[in-house]
Every structure is written in C-alpha cells, then in structure tokens.
N, C-alpha and C positions, 0 to 999 in steps of 0.2 A: 270694983273692977276698973273704973276709969282712972282712979288714982294710981293703981298698979301699972296700968298701961302707960301712963305718962312717965312714970319713973323708969320703966323699962326702956322707953324710947330715948329719954335723956341719957341714960347710962350707955346705950348703944352708940349714941352720937359722940359722947365723950371718948368712948373706946376707939371709934374710927378716927377721931382727930389725933389721939395719942399715937396710933399706928402711923398716920400720915406724917406727923412731926418726926417720928423715929426713922421713917424711911428717908425723909429729906435730910436728917442729920447724918444718916449712914452714907448717903450719896455724897454729901459735902466732905465728910471725912475721907472717903475713898479718893475723891478728886485731889484733896490736899496731899495725901500720901503719894499719889501719882506724880504730882508736880515736884514733890520733894525728891522723888527717885530720879527725875530728869535734871535736877540741879547739879552743877559741877562739884567735885570733891574727891577725896582720896578713895572713897568706896565706890566710885562710878565704874560701870563696866569698861569704859575706854581706858581708864587708868589701870585697871586690873589686867586688861589685855596687853597693854604696853609693857607692864612689868613682866608678864609671862613670856612675851616675845623676846625681851632683853635677856631674861634668864636662859631661854632656849638658845639664843645666839651665843651666849658666853659658854654654854656647855659644848656646842658643836665646833667652836673655834679651835684649830690645831696649828702646830708649827709647820713651816714649809720643809719638806724632806729634801735631803741632798740628792741632786740628780744622779741617775745611774749612768756610769760611763758606757760608751758605745764600743769598747774593745777590751780584750783581756791583756794585751801586751803591745809594746812598741819595741821593735828591734832596730837598733841604730847601726847603720852601715857606713860606707865611705862616700856614697853619692846620694843616699836617700834614707828615709826611715820607712820601715814596713809596719803597718798596723795589722794586728792579728785578731781574729775573733776567738770565741771560747774553744773552738775545735783546733785552733792553731793555723787556720787558713789565712792567707794574706787577703785583706779586704780593701786595702788602700796603700798606695805608695806616695810618700811625700818627698819630693825631690828637693835637694839643697839648692837647685838652680831656679826654683819657683820663687815668686815674690814673697818676702817675709810676712807681710800682713795677711796674705791669702792663706799661708800655711798656719799662721797663728789662729786664724778663724777656724780652720779645720781641727786643730789641736784642742781648741776650746770645746768643740763638739765631741771629740774623742774622750776627753777627760771628764766632761760634764760639769766643769767649774770654770769660772772666769779667772784670767791671769791678773797679776799685779804688774802694772806697766811703769817703766822708768827710762831714763836716758843717761848715757855716758858720753863724755866729751871726746874721748879718744886720746891718742898720744903720738909720739914720733913713729911708732911702729904699728899703730892700730887706728882704724877709722872710728868716727863717732857711731854710736849704735842706739837704736830704740829697742828696748828689751821687754819681753813678755815672759813672766815667771809664774809657773804653776807649781808652787810649793817645792822648789828645788829642781824643776826641769825648766831651763831658761833658753828661750830662743832670742838671739841677739842679731837683730836686723842691721846690717852694715849700711850706713848712709854714705856711700862712696861717691866720689866724683864720677859722673857718667862717662868721662873719657877713660877712666881706669876701672871699668867694670870687669869682674872676673868671669871667665867663660863658663864655669860650672858651679859656682855657689853664690847665693845672695845673702845668706845668713849663716851663723854657726850656732852650735848647741853648747851649753855649759851645764852639766848634769851633776847634781850632788845628792840625789835620792834614788832609791831602788823602786819606789812606787809612787804614783800620783792618783789619789782617789780610787785605789784598787787596781789601777793599770800597772802591770809590771814593766819596768824599764831595764833593758839589757843591751849589751853590745852584740854584734854578730858573732863574736867568739863566745858568747854566753856569760859575760861578766856583768855583775851588778855592783853598784855602790854598796859597801858593807861586806863584800866577799873577802876572804883571807888574802892577804898580799902574796902569800906563798903560791896561790893558784894562778897568779898572773904570769903570762908568757909574753915578753916584749918581742917585737919583730926584729930578728937578727939582721935583716937587710937594711935597716934604717941607718942613714948616715949620721943620725943623732942618737947615740947610745943613751940608755937611762942615766939620769943624773939626780943627785940629791941636793936639795937646798931648802932651807927653812923647815926642816923636818919632813919634807915630802920627797919621795922618789918618783920621778916622772919619766915616761918614755912612750914610744909609739907602739901601740898594740897592733895596729894595722896601717898599711900604706895604700895610697892611690896615686898612680903615676899615669896620667892620660897619654903622655908622649913616650912612656916606657923608660924615661930617665929617672932613676930613683933619687937622684940629687935635685930633682925638680918636682917634688911630690907634696901631697898633703897627707896628714896623719890623723888617726884617732888617738889622741894624746891622753894617756891615763896616768893617774897619780895614786900612790899608796902612802899612808901615814906611818911614820917610823915609830910612833908611840903606841897607837892602837893596833898596828900591823894589819890594817884593813884598807880596802880600796876606798879612797875619799872622794874622788871625782873623775870625770872624763870630759873631754872637749873634742868636737869634730865639726867641720874640717879645720885643721890647724895647718897653716902653711909651714912647710919644712924646707923651703928653698934655701940653698946655701950658695 
C-alpha cells in the first residue's frame, strides 16, 4: 500500500506540473499573437480602414453640374433688355445706360455661366471696348473719353446666338438669330435703307430717336446671310446719325 501511495503522489505531482507548464506556454503564445496583431503592416485595421475610406470617396465623387439659368428669355429693345421668367413676366430691366461691368455681372447671374473677356482697340469710328461674351451674346463696354459720354448708352450688344445656356434671346419684334431672312421686316422710316455687303444684308429693324429726329437716332441693326438665308446677327444700340 505504501508503494502504491508514493507512486500515486508522484504521478499527481508530475501531472500538475505538466498542466502548469501548458498554461504558461498558452499565455506566452497568446501574448505573442497580441503583439503581432499590433505591429504595423498591410493587414492592420488602420490600413484596411484607410483603403475603405478611399474607395468610398472615389465612389461618391461626382462632376460639377452646369448652373441653372435664372431666366427663360431676354428680350432686347432699344433702350434696355427685359429679363423674363418662365411665365413670361418681366423680372428685371437692364438699361443700356447702366455701367457695363454692372450689367455684365447681372447677365452672368441670369445665364448661370461665366463670360469670356477680351479687349478691342477701337478705330476711327469706334471706341475701344472691354468685351464680355456668353457663347455668342456679347456685351461691349465702350471705354469712351469722359468728356464724350453718350446720354443713354454705356455699352452695346453684338448677338450671334438664339440661346445662351437655355435662355432664349430675341428682339422686341420677336426675331432670333437663325430665323428665316424672309420673316425680317426692316424699319421703313430709317434714313439708312438695308444694304448688302460681304454676303450680308443689314438694316435697321427698329429705331430710337430721343429727340424725335429720325436722322439723329440709334438702331437695332440686324443682318441676314445671303447664302443660308437666315438671320446671322444683330447689334444694338448702333448709332445711325448722319
């Protein structure tokens, strides 16, 4: 019995030591794995998070939309432009007597796009101008000598398009660039009858005489193309003084 008891005791001791060493080995292995998880590398949580964020950003990135214009039409008259809303109501009047840069700023808001700017040097019968062009609708701001300022216009328009960013452009008589030439009626009272040169027939569609003298007036000057037989452009105010 004594021999059995000693053998049982030694076996139990060896078993307990084996369990203790196994426990210690397991704890060391767990600590090693934890440290490895914290080490930097491609498989770290931070790298994975950055990759996911970049992928998400690339998915949500979109192009900038074209701004929506703030009007449906601009009607060009003899002393001003009328800006119309979708119901055809006049929401703004842009006078030809207002400073050109101020009107250009308002037109940029109306069209919803920025203009291309340029300068012209002028000539014997024209002043230098600073120009604002919205894809064929051009405002030419006259850089005149202050002693020779005109009483009712600061700039003039040179139009070669029927629309700008969805905004209709027409004269007060209802004419658009691109309309049939046969539909154009020139003003019979103009001292400057329609004339043809370089394949263009041009004349006054409308007149404005502040003093009542038709020989001292300005005009909405409109041209048609002899080849296409369509309206090619119009300008206003154009001095018709003779």
